[in-house]
PDB file of N, CA, C and O in Angstrom:
ATOM      1  N   MET A   1      37.075 -78.336 -32.512  1.00  0.00           N
ATOM      2  CA  MET A   1      36.784 -78.840 -33.847  1.00  0.00           C
ATOM      3  C   MET A   1      37.464 -80.231 -34.072  1.00  0.00           C
ATOM      4  O   MET A   1      38.550 -80.489 -33.554  1.00  0.00           O
ATOM      5  N   PHE A   2      36.816 -81.081 -34.828  1.00  0.00           N
ATOM      6  CA  PHE A   2      37.297 -82.372 -35.134  1.00  0.00           C
ATOM      7  C   PHE A   2      38.254 -82.276 -36.336  1.00  0.00           C
ATOM      8  O   PHE A   2      38.013 -81.534 -37.289  1.00  0.00           O
ATOM      9  N   LEU A   3      39.336 -83.045 -36.257  1.00  0.00           N
ATOM     10  CA  LEU A   3      40.164 -83.142 -37.454  1.00  0.00           C
ATOM     11  C   LEU A   3      39.624 -84.147 -38.430  1.00  0.00           C
ATOM     12  O   LEU A   3      39.231 -85.242 -38.029  1.00  0.00           O
ATOM     13  N   ARG A   4      39.592 -83.811 -39.699  1.00  0.00           N
ATOM     14  CA  ARG A   4      39.105 -84.710 -40.686  1.00  0.00           C
ATOM     15  C   ARG A   4      40.122 -85.639 -41.281  1.00  0.00           C
ATOM     16  O   ARG A   4      41.146 -85.186 -41.793  1.00  0.00           O
ATOM     17  N   ARG A   5      39.872 -86.912 -41.229  1.00  0.00           N
ATOM     18  CA  ARG A   5      40.764 -87.881 -41.857  1.00  0.00           C
ATOM     19  C   ARG A   5      40.052 -88.743 -42.785  1.00  0.00           C
ATOM     20  O   ARG A   5      39.837 -89.928 -42.529  1.00  0.00           O
ATOM     21  N   GLY A   6      39.656 -88.136 -43.930  1.00  0.00           N
ATOM     22  CA  GLY A   6      38.959 -88.964 -44.970  1.00  0.00           C
ATOM     23  C   GLY A   6      37.656 -89.163 -44.666  1.00  0.00           C
ATOM     24  O   GLY A   6      36.812 -88.485 -45.251  1.00  0.00           O
ATOM     25  N   ASP A   7      37.286 -90.090 -43.738  1.00  0.00           N
ATOM     26  CA  ASP A   7      35.914 -90.416 -43.528  1.00  0.00           C
ATOM     27  C   ASP A   7      35.409 -89.847 -42.192  1.00  0.00           C
ATOM     28  O   ASP A   7      36.077 -89.934 -41.162  1.00  0.00           O
ATOM     29  N   ASP A   8      34.181 -89.252 -42.254  1.00  0.00           N
ATOM     30  CA  ASP A   8      33.672 -88.562 -41.167  1.00  0.00           C
ATOM     31  C   ASP A   8      32.903 -89.459 -40.231  1.00  0.00           C
ATOM     32  O   ASP A   8      32.015 -90.132 -40.753  1.00  0.00           O
ATOM     33  N   PRO A   9      33.092 -89.577 -38.965  1.00  0.00           N
ATOM     34  CA  PRO A   9      32.360 -90.396 -38.146  1.00  0.00           C
ATOM     35  C   PRO A   9      30.905 -89.986 -37.954  1.00  0.00           C
ATOM     36  O   PRO A   9      30.072 -90.764 -37.488  1.00  0.00           O
ATOM     37  N   LEU A  10      30.625 -88.729 -38.332  1.00  0.00           N
ATOM     38  CA  LEU A  10      29.270 -88.174 -38.170  1.00  0.00           C
ATOM     39  C   LEU A  10      28.474 -88.259 -39.510  1.00  0.00           C
ATOM     40  O   LEU A  10      27.407 -87.664 -39.657  1.00  0.00           O
ATOM     41  N   GLU A  11      29.023 -88.998 -40.438  1.00  0.00           N
ATOM     42  CA  GLU A  11      28.344 -89.099 -41.823  1.00  0.00           C
ATOM     43  C   GLU A  11      26.955 -89.550 -41.784  1.00  0.00           C
ATOM     44  O   GLU A  11      26.152 -88.937 -42.488  1.00  0.00           O
ATOM     45  N   PRO A  12      26.518 -90.597 -41.017  1.00  0.00           N
ATOM     46  CA  PRO A  12      25.182 -91.080 -41.042  1.00  0.00           C
ATOM     47  C   PRO A  12      24.216 -89.991 -40.474  1.00  0.00           C
ATOM     48  O   PRO A  12      23.058 -89.896 -40.881  1.00  0.00           O
ATOM     49  N   TYR A  13      24.734 -89.187 -39.535  1.00  0.00           N
ATOM     50  CA  TYR A  13      23.880 -88.102 -38.928  1.00  0.00           C
ATOM     51  C   TYR A  13      23.690 -86.975 -39.841  1.00  0.00           C
ATOM     52  O   TYR A  13      22.657 -86.310 -39.761  1.00  0.00           O
ATOM     53  N   LYS A  14      24.597 -86.701 -40.701  1.00  0.00           N
ATOM     54  CA  LYS A  14      24.476 -85.481 -41.563  1.00  0.00           C
ATOM     55  C   LYS A  14      23.374 -85.580 -42.617  1.00  0.00           C
ATOM     56  O   LYS A  14      22.841 -84.585 -43.107  1.00  0.00           O
ATOM     57  N   LYS A  15      23.051 -86.886 -42.948  1.00  0.00           N
ATOM     58  CA  LYS A  15      21.877 -87.036 -43.875  1.00  0.00           C
ATOM     59  C   LYS A  15      20.608 -86.667 -43.260  1.00  0.00           C
ATOM     60  O   LYS A  15      19.697 -86.197 -43.940  1.00  0.00           O
ATOM     61  N   HIS A  16      20.498 -86.873 -41.897  1.00  0.00           N
ATOM     62  CA  HIS A  16      19.274 -86.641 -41.123  1.00  0.00           C
ATOM     63  C   HIS A  16      19.260 -85.298 -40.494  1.00  0.00           C
ATOM     64  O   HIS A  16      18.294 -84.933 -39.824  1.00  0.00           O
ATOM     65  N   GLU A  17      20.357 -84.515 -40.699  1.00  0.00           N
ATOM     66  CA  GLU A  17      20.433 -83.218 -40.016  1.00  0.00           C
ATOM     67  C   GLU A  17      19.315 -82.273 -40.396  1.00  0.00           C
ATOM     68  O   GLU A  17      18.752 -81.595 -39.538  1.00  0.00           O
ATOM     69  N   LYS A  18      18.985 -82.223 -41.698  1.00  0.00           N
ATOM     70  CA  LYS A  18      17.930 -81.239 -42.109  1.00  0.00           C
ATOM     71  C   LYS A  18      16.570 -81.755 -41.569  1.00  0.00           C
ATOM     72  O   LYS A  18      15.732 -80.964 -41.138  1.00  0.00           O
ATOM     73  N   ARG A  19      16.364 -83.100 -41.600  1.00  0.00           N
ATOM     74  CA  ARG A  19      15.095 -83.585 -41.135  1.00  0.00           C
ATOM     75  C   ARG A  19      14.934 -83.386 -39.624  1.00  0.00           C
ATOM     76  O   ARG A  19      13.840 -83.156 -39.110  1.00  0.00           O
ATOM     77  N   LEU A  20      16.091 -83.487 -38.934  1.00  0.00           N
ATOM     78  CA  LEU A  20      16.096 -83.261 -37.486  1.00  0.00           C
ATOM     79  C   LEU A  20      15.837 -81.772 -37.150  1.00  0.00           C
ATOM     80  O   LEU A  20      15.154 -81.445 -36.179  1.00  0.00           O
ATOM     81  N   MET A  21      16.404 -80.896 -37.982  1.00  0.00           N
ATOM     82  CA  MET A  21      16.158 -79.455 -37.814  1.00  0.00           C
ATOM     83  C   MET A  21      14.717 -79.076 -37.980  1.00  0.00           C
ATOM     84  O   MET A  21      14.188 -78.255 -37.231  1.00  0.00           O
ATOM     85  N   ILE A  22      14.054 -79.695 -38.997  1.00  0.00           N
ATOM     86  CA  ILE A  22      12.649 -79.447 -39.318  1.00  0.00           C
ATOM     87  C   ILE A  22      11.790 -80.011 -38.188  1.00  0.00           C
ATOM     88  O   ILE A  22      10.795 -79.395 -37.808  1.00  0.00           O
ATOM     89  N   LEU A  23      12.160 -81.180 -37.646  1.00  0.00           N
ATOM     90  CA  LEU A  23      11.508 -81.769 -36.462  1.00  0.00           C
ATOM     91  C   LEU A  23      11.577 -80.877 -35.261  1.00  0.00           C
ATOM     92  O   LEU A  23      10.571 -80.607 -34.604  1.00  0.00           O
ATOM     93  N   MET A  24      12.759 -80.427 -34.984  1.00  0.00           N
ATOM     94  CA  MET A  24      12.960 -79.526 -33.825  1.00  0.00           C
ATOM     95  C   MET A  24      12.211 -78.196 -33.947  1.00  0.00           C
ATOM     96  O   MET A  24      11.710 -77.656 -32.961  1.00  0.00           O
ATOM     97  N   PHE A  25      12.149 -77.693 -35.155  1.00  0.00           N
ATOM     98  CA  PHE A  25      11.414 -76.461 -35.443  1.00  0.00           C
ATOM     99  C   PHE A  25       9.938 -76.619 -35.185  1.00  0.00           C
ATOM    100  O   PHE A  25       9.290 -75.765 -34.579  1.00  0.00           O
ATOM    101  N   ILE A  26       9.382 -77.823 -35.699  1.00  0.00           N
ATOM    102  CA  ILE A  26       7.966 -78.112 -35.511  1.00  0.00           C
ATOM    103  C   ILE A  26       7.687 -78.274 -34.031  1.00  0.00           C
ATOM    104  O   ILE A  26       6.690 -77.725 -33.562  1.00  0.00           O
ATOM    105  N   VAL A  27       8.508 -78.998 -33.250  1.00  0.00           N
ATOM    106  CA  VAL A  27       8.294 -79.162 -31.894  1.00  0.00           C
ATOM    107  C   VAL A  27       8.314 -77.881 -31.057  1.00  0.00           C
ATOM    108  O   VAL A  27       7.521 -77.656 -30.143  1.00  0.00           O
ATOM    109  N   GLY A  28       9.297 -77.060 -31.455  1.00  0.00           N
ATOM    110  CA  GLY A  28       9.439 -75.704 -30.808  1.00  0.00           C
ATOM    111  C   GLY A  28       8.231 -74.803 -31.135  1.00  0.00           C
ATOM    112  O   GLY A  28       7.783 -74.021 -30.297  1.00  0.00           O
ATOM    113  N   PHE A  29       7.729 -74.926 -32.337  1.00  0.00           N
ATOM    114  CA  PHE A  29       6.614 -74.122 -32.752  1.00  0.00           C
ATOM    115  C   PHE A  29       5.290 -74.520 -32.054  1.00  0.00           C
ATOM    116  O   PHE A  29       4.440 -73.692 -31.727  1.00  0.00           O
ATOM    117  N   ILE A  30       5.181 -75.856 -31.850  1.00  0.00           N
ATOM    118  CA  ILE A  30       3.980 -76.379 -31.099  1.00  0.00           C
ATOM    119  C   ILE A  30       4.016 -75.911 -29.612  1.00  0.00           C
ATOM    120  O   ILE A  30       3.018 -75.497 -29.023  1.00  0.00           O
ATOM    121  N   MET A  31       5.237 -76.013 -29.068  1.00  0.00           N
ATOM    122  CA  MET A  31       5.427 -75.655 -27.709  1.00  0.00           C
ATOM    123  C   MET A  31       5.105 -74.146 -27.500  1.00  0.00           C
ATOM    124  O   MET A  31       4.430 -73.790 -26.534  1.00  0.00           O
ATOM    125  N   LEU A  32       5.589 -73.269 -28.405  1.00  0.00           N
ATOM    126  CA  LEU A  32       5.353 -71.906 -28.419  1.00  0.00           C
ATOM    127  C   LEU A  32       3.829 -71.596 -28.546  1.00  0.00           C
ATOM    128  O   LEU A  32       3.290 -70.728 -27.861  1.00  0.00           O
ATOM    129  N   LEU A  33       3.215 -72.300 -29.395  1.00  0.00           N
ATOM    130  CA  LEU A  33       1.772 -72.155 -29.663  1.00  0.00           C
ATOM    131  C   LEU A  33       0.935 -72.453 -28.418  1.00  0.00           C
ATOM    132  O   LEU A  33       0.012 -71.724 -28.054  1.00  0.00           O
ATOM    133  N   ALA A  34       1.331 -73.622 -27.757  1.00  0.00           N
ATOM    134  CA  ALA A  34       0.674 -73.961 -26.551  1.00  0.00           C
ATOM    135  C   ALA A  34       0.902 -72.955 -25.446  1.00  0.00           C
ATOM    136  O   ALA A  34      -0.015 -72.658 -24.679  1.00  0.00           O
ATOM    137  N   PHE A  35       2.116 -72.422 -25.350  1.00  0.00           N
ATOM    138  CA  PHE A  35       2.416 -71.394 -24.361  1.00  0.00           C
ATOM    139  C   PHE A  35       1.579 -70.144 -24.597  1.00  0.00           C
ATOM    140  O   PHE A  35       1.039 -69.568 -23.653  1.00  0.00           O
ATOM    141  N   LEU A  36       1.472 -69.736 -25.819  1.00  0.00           N
ATOM    142  CA  LEU A  36       0.709 -68.541 -26.187  1.00  0.00           C
ATOM    143  C   LEU A  36      -0.745 -68.724 -25.891  1.00  0.00           C
ATOM    144  O   LEU A  36      -1.410 -67.822 -25.382  1.00  0.00           O
ATOM    145  N   ARG A  37      -1.259 -69.942 -26.226  1.00  0.00           N
ATOM    146  CA  ARG A  37      -2.722 -70.202 -25.945  1.00  0.00           C
ATOM    147  C   ARG A  37      -2.964 -70.103 -24.476  1.00  0.00           C
ATOM    148  O   ARG A  37      -3.954 -69.526 -24.026  1.00  0.00           O
ATOM    149  N   ARG A  38      -2.026 -70.685 -23.710  1.00  0.00           N
ATOM    150  CA  ARG A  38      -2.184 -70.626 -22.190  1.00  0.00           C
ATOM    151  C   ARG A  38      -2.153 -69.248 -21.676  1.00  0.00           C
ATOM    152  O   ARG A  38      -2.841 -68.921 -20.709  1.00  0.00           O
ATOM    153  N   LEU A  39      -1.301 -68.352 -22.355  1.00  0.00           N
ATOM    154  CA  LEU A  39      -1.146 -66.966 -21.962  1.00  0.00           C
ATOM    155  C   LEU A  39      -2.338 -66.164 -22.262  1.00  0.00           C
ATOM    156  O   LEU A  39      -2.763 -65.332 -21.460  1.00  0.00           O
ATOM    157  N   PHE A  40      -2.913 -66.404 -23.454  1.00  0.00           N
ATOM    158  CA  PHE A  40      -4.047 -65.538 -23.813  1.00  0.00           C
ATOM    159  C   PHE A  40      -5.441 -66.172 -23.590  1.00  0.00           C
ATOM    160  O   PHE A  40      -6.457 -65.566 -23.931  1.00  0.00           O
ATOM    161  N   ALA A  41      -5.479 -67.342 -23.040  1.00  0.00           N
ATOM    162  CA  ALA A  41      -6.816 -67.957 -22.845  1.00  0.00           C
ATOM    163  C   ALA A  41      -7.533 -67.285 -21.676  1.00  0.00           C
ATOM    164  O   ALA A  41      -8.662 -67.653 -21.350  1.00  0.00           O
TER     165      ALA A  41
END
């Protein structure tokens, strides 16, 4: 764990964290969908 000293070096990334999680979820979902289509085609 990082020790917090007032200002967080990861602060600019935390604003985009939710957007990044949504993006990763969409990418994972598309990959899963493509995999299932290949499996059941």
